[in-house]
matplotlib code that plots the C-alpha trace (Angstrom):
import matplotlib.pyplot as plt

x = [0.0, 1.4, 1.7, 1.1, 3.7, 0.9, -0.6, 0.8, 2.0, -0.7, -0.7, -2.3, -1.8, 1.4, 5.2, 4.9, 8.6, 8.7, 5.5, 7.0, 10.1, 8.0, 5.8, 8.9, 10.3, 6.9, 6.5, 10.0, 9.5, 6.6, 8.3, 11.3, 10.1, 6.9, 8.5, 10.2, 6.7, 5.5, 8.5, 8.8, 5.3, 3.8, 5.6, 3.2, 3.9, 4.7, 5.2, 6.8, 4.7, 6.8, 8.6, 6.4, 5.7, 2.1, 0.7, 0.2, -3.3, -3.8, -3.8, -0.3, 1.3, 3.9, 4.0, 6.7, 4.8, 1.6, 3.5, 4.8, 1.2, 0.2, 2.9, 1.5, -1.9, -0.4, 1.6, -1.6, -3.7, -1.7, -1.7, -5.4, -5.9, -4.1, -6.5, -9.5, -8.1, -7.6, -11.2, -12.6, -10.6, -11.8, -15.4, -15.0, -13.4, -16.3, -18.8, -16.9, -17.0, -20.7, -21.6, -19.3, -20.8, -19.4, -19.4, -21.2, -18.1, -15.8, -14.4, -13.8, -10.1, -10.7, -13.5, -11.3, -8.4, -10.6, -12.2, -8.7, -7.6, -10.5, -10.0, -6.2, -6.6, -9.1, -6.7, -4.0, -6.2, -6.8, -10.3, -10.1, -12.9, -13.3, -12.9, -16.4, -17.8, -15.6, -16.8, -20.4, -19.9, -18.3, -20.9, -23.8, -21.9, -22.1, -24.2, -27.7, -26.2, -24.3, -27.4, -27.3, -23.7, -24.4, -27.2, -25.1, -22.3, -24.6, -26.4, -23.3, -20.8, -20.6, -19.9, -18.3, -15.6, -15.3, -12.0, -11.5, -9.0, -11.5, -14.3, -12.0, -11.0, -14.6, -15.8, -12.9, -13.6, -17.3, -16.3, -14.0, -16.7, -19.5, -17.7, -18.1, -21.8, -22.0, -20.2, -22.4, -25.5, -24.1, -23.4, -26.9, -28.3, -26.1, -27.1, -30.8, -30.2, -28.5, -31.3, -34.0, -32.1, -31.7, -35.5, -36.3, -33.9, -35.4, -38.9, -37.9, -36.3, -39.5, -41.7, -39.5, -39.6, -43.4, -43.6, -41.2, -43.4, -46.5, -44.9, -43.7, -47.2, -48.6, -45.9, -46.8, -50.5, -49.7, -47.5, -50.3, -52.8, -50.4, -49.8, -53.5, -54.1, -51.3, -52.7, -56.2, -55.0, -53.0, -56.1, -58.2, -55.7, -55.6, -59.4, -59.7, -57.3, -59.3, -62.8, -62.5, -61.6, -64.8, -66.8, -65.2, -66.0, -69.6, -69.9, -68.4, -70.8, -73.8, -72.9]
y = [0.0, 3.4, 5.9, 9.6, 11.8, 14.0, 11.1, 9.0, 5.5, 3.0, 0.2, -3.1, -4.9, -6.6, -5.6, -3.2, -2.4, -1.3, 0.8, 2.4, 3.5, 4.9, 6.8, 8.2, 9.5, 10.9, 12.8, 14.1, 15.3, 17.5, 18.7, 17.0, 17.3, 15.3, 12.0, 13.1, 13.8, 10.3, 8.7, 10.9, 12.1, 15.6, 18.7, 20.5, 24.1, 24.1, 26.7, 26.6, 27.2, 27.0, 23.7, 22.1, 22.4, 22.7, 22.9, 26.5, 27.8, 28.5, 32.2, 31.9, 30.2, 32.0, 32.1, 29.4, 27.2, 27.6, 26.4, 23.4, 22.5, 22.8, 20.3, 17.9, 18.0, 17.4, 14.4, 12.9, 13.6, 11.8, 8.3, 8.8, 9.6, 6.4, 4.4, 6.0, 5.0, 1.4, 1.3, 2.6, -0.1, -2.8, -1.7, -1.7, -5.2, -6.5, -5.0, -6.7, -10.0, -9.8, -8.8, -11.4, -13.3, -15.4, -13.3, -14.6, -14.8, -16.1, -19.6, -21.3, -20.5, -16.8, -16.8, -18.4, -16.0, -12.9, -14.3, -15.1, -11.5, -10.1, -12.8, -12.3, -8.5, -9.0, -11.4, -8.7, -6.4, -9.1, -10.0, -13.8, -15.8, -19.5, -22.0, -23.4, -19.9, -19.3, -22.6, -21.7, -18.3, -19.7, -22.3, -19.8, -17.4, -19.7, -18.9, -20.4, -22.6, -24.4, -25.1, -28.9, -29.1, -26.8, -29.0, -32.1, -30.7, -29.6, -32.9, -35.1, -33.1, -31.9, -28.3, -27.8, -30.3, -29.5, -27.8, -25.0, -27.0, -29.9, -27.6, -26.0, -29.4, -30.6, -27.5, -27.6, -31.2, -30.4, -27.5, -29.6, -32.3, -29.8, -27.5, -29.7, -30.0, -26.2, -25.6, -28.1, -26.3, -22.9, -24.3, -25.6, -22.3, -20.5, -22.7, -22.2, -18.5, -18.6, -20.8, -18.4, -15.4, -17.2, -18.0, -14.4, -13.1, -15.4, -14.3, -10.7, -11.1, -12.9, -10.2, -7.6, -9.4, -9.6, -5.9, -5.1, -7.3, -5.6, -2.2, -3.3, -4.3, -1.0, 0.8, -1.0, -0.2, 3.4, 3.6, 2.1, 4.7, 7.5, 6.4, 6.2, 9.5, 11.1, 9.5, 10.8, 14.3, 14.3, 13.2, 15.9, 18.5, 17.5, 17.4, 20.9, 22.3, 21.1, 22.1, 25.9, 25.1, 23.1, 26.0, 28.3, 26.0, 25.7, 29.5, 29.9, 27.3, 29.1, 32.4]
z = [0.0, -0.9, 1.9, 1.5, 3.0, 4.5, 6.5, 9.3, 8.4, 8.2, 10.9, 9.8, 13.1, 12.0, 12.0, 14.9, 15.0, 11.4, 11.9, 15.0, 13.1, 10.3, 12.8, 14.5, 11.2, 10.3, 13.6, 13.5, 9.9, 11.2, 14.4, 15.9, 19.5, 18.8, 19.1, 22.3, 23.7, 22.6, 24.3, 27.4, 27.9, 27.6, 29.0, 31.4, 32.4, 36.1, 38.8, 42.2, 45.2, 48.3, 48.3, 45.7, 42.0, 40.7, 37.2, 36.0, 35.1, 31.4, 31.9, 33.5, 30.5, 28.6, 24.8, 24.8, 27.2, 25.1, 22.0, 24.0, 25.0, 21.4, 20.5, 23.2, 21.5, 18.1, 19.3, 20.8, 17.8, 15.2, 16.8, 17.5, 13.8, 12.9, 15.2, 13.5, 10.1, 11.4, 12.7, 9.4, 7.5, 9.8, 9.3, 5.5, 5.5, 7.7, 5.2, 2.3, 4.2, 5.0, 1.4, -0.2, -3.1, -6.0, -9.2, -12.2, -14.4, -11.6, -11.1, -7.8, -7.8, -8.3, -5.7, -3.0, -3.8, -3.5, -0.2, 1.3, 0.7, 2.8, 5.5, 5.8, 6.1, 8.9, 10.6, 10.3, 12.4, 15.0, 13.6, 13.7, 12.2, 13.0, 10.1, 10.3, 9.8, 6.8, 5.3, 5.8, 4.4, 1.2, 0.7, 1.0, -1.3, -4.2, -7.3, -7.8, -10.5, -7.7, -5.6, -6.3, -5.2, -2.2, -1.0, -1.5, 0.7, 3.4, 3.5, 3.3, 5.5, 9.0, 8.3, 11.8, 10.8, 7.1, 6.4, 3.9, 1.8, 1.7, 0.6, -2.1, -3.5, -3.6, -5.4, -7.9, -8.7, -9.3, -11.5, -13.5, -14.1, -14.7, -17.1, -20.2, -19.5, -19.0, -22.2, -24.0, -22.7, -23.7, -27.2, -27.5, -26.4, -28.8, -31.7, -30.8, -30.7, -34.1, -35.6, -34.3, -35.7, -39.1, -39.2, -38.2, -40.8, -43.5, -42.6, -42.7, -46.2, -47.4, -46.0, -47.7, -51.0, -50.8, -50.0, -52.9, -55.2, -54.1, -54.6, -58.1, -59.0, -57.7, -59.7, -62.9, -62.3, -61.7, -64.7, -66.8, -65.5, -66.1, -69.7, -70.3, -68.8, -70.8, -73.9, -73.1, -72.4, -75.7, -77.6, -76.0, -76.8, -80.5, -80.7, -79.1, -81.6, -84.6, -83.3, -84.2, -87.8, -88.2, -87.0, -89.5, -92.4, -91.3, -91.3, -94.7, -96.2, -94.7, -96.3]

ax = plt.figure().add_subplot(projection="3d")
ax.plot(x, y, z, "-o")
ax.set_aspect("equal")
plt.show()
């Protein structure tokens, strides 16, 4: 995990000596006296009253003493902030554990690997989980497609005595045997899907051809009507052109 230079070093519950050295360097980089306060305790402004020394009231503090008290508060705040980060991390890990489920495209090996990361991080923070609870969690985290195997394990095994490695081996064996069947089913489904699409495509093409044929017949009929109408209009135009001449001839004959 990368560490920001603006944040105290992260403590995961392990390798305390290394974390302590990193914390010392971090505090000294902010203010060298901070680590002294952690090691030796806070410096409290004191005053002498007779033969004894008593803590000063705040209004009696000098500017230098006020700065020292401020360093005390800073030295106390940083480790507290680290603990808050730790508690937040533990909370998130517990949430991830409670919500853990097998992913649809995940195999058993990948599922166990992802689960072990969460469990190991929780162990690093001192959050130990018994093996029988881990076994139950994994069994009930399987997908619905594993229901038959899940039921068989629950009925055949004493879950309190079932080990994680035994559960992993049983699930891997089942996965190895069932994979060819799953692939065969997927192949059949794919073939059915292709056949349905082919039939749909063929029907669509036939429908389009019928539509095109109907449109072609309509076009031929329209073309025939247009030709007839054009011929009719041409004939009428010719007749109207000759009608006045006939009238003239009739008038001449009458005279």
